[in-house]
C-alpha positions as CSV (number, residue, x, y, z in Angstrom):
1,M,-12.1,-8.0,26.0
2,D,-12.9,-4.5,24.9
3,T,-11.0,-3.0,22.0
4,K,-9.7,-0.2,24.1
5,E,-7.9,-2.7,26.4
6,H,-6.0,-4.0,23.4
7,F,-4.7,-0.7,22.0
8,K,-3.6,0.9,25.2
9,F,-0.1,2.3,25.7
10,S,1.8,1.3,28.8
11,T,5.3,1.4,30.1
12,G,5.9,-2.2,29.1
13,V,5.3,-1.5,25.5
14,I,8.6,0.3,25.3
15,A,10.4,-1.1,28.4
16,Y,10.2,-4.8,27.5
17,P,11.7,-4.4,24.0
18,V,14.4,-2.1,25.4
19,V,15.4,-4.6,28.0
20,F,15.5,-7.4,25.4
21,V,17.7,-5.4,23.1
22,L,20.0,-4.4,26.0
23,I,20.5,-8.0,26.9
24,I,21.6,-8.8,23.4
25,W,24.1,-5.9,23.4
26,L,25.4,-6.8,26.8
27,V,26.2,-10.3,25.6
28,F,28.0,-8.9,22.6
29,W,29.9,-6.4,24.8
30,F,30.9,-9.2,27.1
31,E,32.3,-11.1,24.2
32,V,34.3,-8.2,22.9
33,R,35.5,-6.9,26.3
34,F,36.7,-10.3,27.6
35,G,37.7,-11.9,24.3
36,V,35.3,-14.8,24.5
37,N,33.2,-16.4,21.8
38,F,29.7,-17.7,22.4
39,I,29.2,-19.1,18.9
40,K,29.4,-22.6,20.2
41,Y,26.1,-22.0,22.1
42,G,24.3,-21.5,18.9
43,V,22.0,-24.0,17.2
44,Y,23.9,-26.8,15.7
45,P,21.4,-29.0,13.8
46,Q,20.9,-32.7,14.4
47,T,23.1,-32.8,17.5
48,L,22.1,-33.2,21.1
49,K,24.6,-30.5,22.2
50,G,23.3,-28.1,19.5
51,L,19.8,-28.1,21.1
52,R,21.0,-25.6,23.7
53,G,21.2,-23.0,20.9
54,V,17.4,-23.1,20.7
55,V,17.4,-20.9,23.8
56,F,20.7,-19.1,23.6
57,S,21.2,-18.4,19.9
58,P,18.9,-15.3,19.7
59,F,21.2,-13.5,22.1
60,I,24.4,-14.3,20.2
61,H,25.7,-12.4,17.2
62,G,28.8,-12.7,15.1
63,D,29.9,-9.1,14.6
64,I,28.8,-5.5,15.0
65,Q,27.1,-5.5,11.6
66,H,25.1,-8.6,12.5
67,I,23.8,-7.2,15.8
68,Y,23.1,-3.8,14.3
69,H,20.9,-5.1,11.5
70,N,18.9,-7.1,14.0
71,T,18.5,-4.5,16.7
72,V,16.2,-2.0,14.9
73,P,13.7,-4.5,13.4
74,L,13.6,-6.4,16.7
75,F,12.8,-3.3,18.7
76,V,10.2,-2.0,16.3
77,L,8.4,-5.3,15.8
78,S,8.4,-6.3,19.5
79,T,7.1,-2.8,20.4
80,A,4.2,-3.3,17.9
81,L,3.6,-6.8,19.4
82,F,3.3,-5.5,23.0
83,Y,1.0,-2.6,21.9
84,F,-1.3,-4.4,19.4
85,Y,-1.2,-7.9,20.8
86,R,-0.5,-7.3,24.5
87,P,-2.5,-10.3,25.9
88,I,-0.4,-12.8,23.9
89,A,2.9,-10.9,23.4
90,W,4.9,-13.0,25.9
91,K,3.6,-16.3,24.4
92,V,4.6,-15.2,20.9
93,L,8.1,-14.2,22.0
94,F,8.8,-17.3,24.3
95,F,7.3,-20.0,22.0
96,G,8.6,-18.1,19.0
97,I,12.2,-18.5,20.2
98,L,11.7,-22.2,21.1
99,I,9.7,-23.4,18.0
100,S,11.7,-21.5,15.4
101,G,14.9,-22.6,17.0
102,F,13.8,-26.2,17.1
103,L,12.8,-26.1,13.4
104,T,16.2,-24.6,12.6
105,W,17.8,-27.5,14.5
106,C,15.7,-29.9,12.4
107,I,16.3,-28.6,8.9
108,G,19.5,-26.6,9.2
109,R,22.9,-27.2,7.7
110,P,25.7,-28.7,9.9
111,S,26.9,-25.3,11.1
112,Y,26.3,-22.9,14.0
113,H,23.1,-20.8,13.6
114,I,23.1,-17.6,15.7
115,G,21.3,-14.3,15.9
116,A,17.9,-12.9,16.6
117,S,16.8,-12.9,12.9
118,G,14.8,-16.1,13.4
119,L,12.7,-14.3,16.0
120,I,12.4,-11.3,13.8
121,Y,11.0,-13.4,11.1
122,V,8.5,-14.9,13.6
123,L,7.3,-11.4,14.4
124,V,7.1,-10.3,10.8
125,S,5.1,-13.4,9.8
126,F,2.8,-13.3,12.8
127,T,2.1,-9.6,12.5
128,F,1.3,-9.8,8.8
129,F,-0.9,-12.9,8.8
130,K,-2.6,-12.1,12.1
131,G,-3.7,-8.7,10.8
132,V,-5.1,-10.3,7.7
133,F,-6.9,-13.0,9.5
134,A,-8.3,-10.8,12.3
135,K,-9.9,-8.4,9.7
136,H,-9.6,-5.5,12.2
137,Y,-8.8,-2.2,10.5
138,R,-5.9,-1.3,12.9
139,L,-4.3,-4.7,12.6
140,I,-4.6,-4.7,8.8
141,A,-2.9,-1.3,8.7
142,L,-0.2,-2.7,10.9
143,S,0.2,-5.6,8.4
144,L,0.5,-3.2,5.5
145,G,3.2,-1.3,7.5
146,V,5.2,-4.4,8.1
147,V,5.0,-5.4,4.5
148,F,6.2,-1.9,3.5
149,L,9.1,-1.9,5.9
150,Y,10.2,-5.6,5.9
151,G,8.6,-7.2,2.9
152,S,11.9,-7.6,1.1
153,M,13.1,-10.0,3.9
154,I,11.1,-12.8,2.3
155,W,13.9,-13.3,-0.1
156,Y,16.3,-14.3,2.7
157,A,14.1,-17.2,3.6
158,A,15.7,-18.9,0.6
159,P,19.4,-19.8,0.0
160,V,20.2,-16.6,-1.9
161,E,23.3,-15.5,0.0
162,E,26.2,-17.4,1.5
163,G,26.7,-17.2,5.2
164,I,23.1,-16.4,6.1
165,S,21.0,-18.8,8.0
166,W,18.1,-19.0,5.6
167,E,16.9,-22.1,7.5
168,G,16.4,-19.9,10.6
169,H,14.5,-17.3,8.6
170,L,12.3,-19.9,7.0
171,S,11.6,-21.5,10.4
172,G,10.6,-18.1,11.7
173,L,8.2,-17.5,8.9
174,V,6.5,-20.8,9.3
175,T,6.3,-20.4,13.1
176,G,4.7,-16.9,12.7
177,L,2.1,-18.3,10.4
178,I,1.3,-21.1,12.8
179,F,0.9,-18.6,15.6
180,A,-1.4,-16.4,13.5
181,L,-3.7,-19.4,13.0
182,F,-3.4,-20.7,16.5
183,F,-3.8,-17.6,18.7
184,R,-7.4,-16.7,18.0
185,K,-8.6,-15.7,21.5
186,E,-7.9,-12.4,23.2
187,I,-7.4,-10.7,19.9
188,A,-9.2,-7.4,19.1
189,K,-12.4,-8.2,17.1
190,P,-13.7,-6.0,14.3
191,K,-16.6,-3.8,15.4
192,K,-20.0,-5.3,14.5
193,Y,-22.8,-2.9,13.6
194,A,-26.4,-3.6,14.6
195,W,-27.4,-5.0,11.2
196,E,-24.5,-7.5,11.4
197,R,-25.7,-9.2,14.5
198,D,-27.6,-12.5,14.5
199,D,-30.5,-11.1,16.6
200,F,-31.0,-8.1,14.3
201,N,-34.7,-7.6,13.5
202,E,-35.5,-5.2,10.6
203,A,-39.0,-4.6,11.8
204,D,-37.7,-3.1,15.0
205,D,-35.0,-0.9,13.4
206,P,-36.2,2.8,13.6
207,F,-34.3,3.7,10.4
208,L,-35.7,0.9,8.3
209,K,-39.2,1.8,9.3
210,H,-38.9,4.8,7.0
211,F,-38.8,2.4,3.9
212,D,-41.4,0.1,2.4
213,A,-40.7,-3.4,1.0
214,D,-39.7,-1.9,-2.3
215,G,-37.2,0.4,-0.7
216,N,-39.3,3.5,-1.2
217,F,-39.0,6.2,1.5
218,I,-42.0,6.6,3.7
219,E,-42.5,9.9,5.4
220,T,-43.7,9.3,8.9
221,P,-46.4,11.7,10.0
222,Q,-45.4,13.7,13.0
223,E,-47.8,13.8,15.9
224,P,-49.1,17.3,16.5
225,E,-47.7,18.9,19.5
226,E,-50.1,19.4,22.3
227,E,-50.9,23.0,23.0
228,Q,-49.7,24.0,26.4
229,E,-52.2,25.9,28.5
230,Q,-51.1,29.4,29.2
231,P,-50.7,30.1,32.9
232,T,-53.3,32.4,34.5
233,I,-51.9,35.2,36.4
234,N,-54.1,36.8,39.2
235,Y,-53.2,40.1,40.6
236,T,-54.3,41.2,44.1
237,Y,-54.5,44.9,44.8
238,K,-54.3,46.2,48.3
239,K,-55.5,49.7,49.1
240,H,-52.8,51.7,50.7
241,S,-54.0,53.5,53.9
242,E,-52.3,56.5,55.2
243,N,-52.0,57.0,58.9
244,H,-52.5,60.6,60.0
């Protein structure tokens, strides 16, 4: 695919992240408005019933602070995903939720794990490592931007604070790294110059013809311009006759 097809803005770049964030806020509003609690639909490790949280947990949050801290990075990172990695954006989101949630179910403590932070860590990890592996200057710049904005999140993939699902964060980081290694097709490739191609022949290159084997510049004699023949102009005179 052409590079221009990858980095092309469309309505979905903004619309899909907005819809995703709105669904999360609607679920939270429904809990507050009707006094229900969906925490039991979160991931509860090593239990068959807890597997349903693999799908539902990213949409469930404990309080307003929890959902607020997840909203901004989720919107920013998913927008970047749909812009820079549009051909695989839905795959990263869908399988990111499933795989990171399942890994949390496998390694998590016996407690309910909720929130979209696992998916956020998937996006941070994927965006960073994919930009490094792809070696495309735009994707590398995106990776550096992600490190600048969210690099400190790496500490929360370890048990440094009580009440935070570091298992979900760690699962997201691992999942993002796996995706960066797995999704190789349909990714923008760095531009290759003529001398980087396998079929490049130095003898046919017009620029290299100006240098000898030792790298000395050779001035190519210019062919003399052919003199153009000057056009011949013939004048015809007619004698004016007066009628009397």
